N, C-alpha and C positions, 0 to 999 in steps of 0.2 A: 704441551697437556691440553685436549678438547673440552669443552665446556660440557656437561652433561644437563640435557635439554629436559624438564618439564612441561608439560602439555597440561594446563586444568582450564584450557576454555571452556566456557558453558558451564561452569562451577560458582556455585557463586559464595561469599563470607560464611563460615571462614574458611571451609572446605583448600581453597589455593593455598595460604598459609601453610596449616596444617600439615598439609600433602609433602610440600616445600621441606617444611622442616624434617617432617621424614626422610628427605632423599638426603638432605644437609648429614644429618646422622649419618650417614652412613660410608659419605666423601671423607678423603683425609684434610686436613687443617690446609688451609691456603687453595682448595679446589674451586674451582667457578662454575655453578648451578645458574643452566639463563630457564625461566619461568616463560612462559606464556598465559595472560590471562585475559579475560573480557569482562569481569565485573570491574565497574568504577569503584569499588571499594577496595582494589587490592592494590592500591595508588597507594593511600594512606595506611594499609593495613602492612605491606612491605617493609614502610620507610621506620615506623611502630617497631614492626619484628626487629628489622635489622639491628635499630636501636638497643631494643632491650634485649638481645641474645648477644651482639658483640660482631655479630656479623657485618661485611659489606656489601652495601648496597651501591656497585662499582657504578651501573649504567640502568638508566630506566627511557623507554621512547615507548611513545603512543602512537600507530600504525595503524589508522582506518579504524578504529576502537578497540583492538589485539595490544595490548600491552605487553612489553615485554622489560623484564627485571633480569641482572647479572649479578648477584648475590656471590661473593668471594666468603667459605667458611671459615671463617677464625682458628686460625692456629692451632691454639691450647682451649682444652675443658679446666673448668676447674674455678 
């Protein structure tokens, strides 16, 4: 299974997390979403988002100000 990619570069808080949440809702449990963002606040925003929703923050990278987050959708809602 390949990762779905969401490019939210140039958007500011809270839009990156809101858009990621919308995409994650449409993915099956266990699917992975890769998010590309430039908003520095998104680093802490995605950590909190994953902790509160039960999704797993699999990886994070910062390459020249472009933040890449890989999020694994929780397997079960409820």
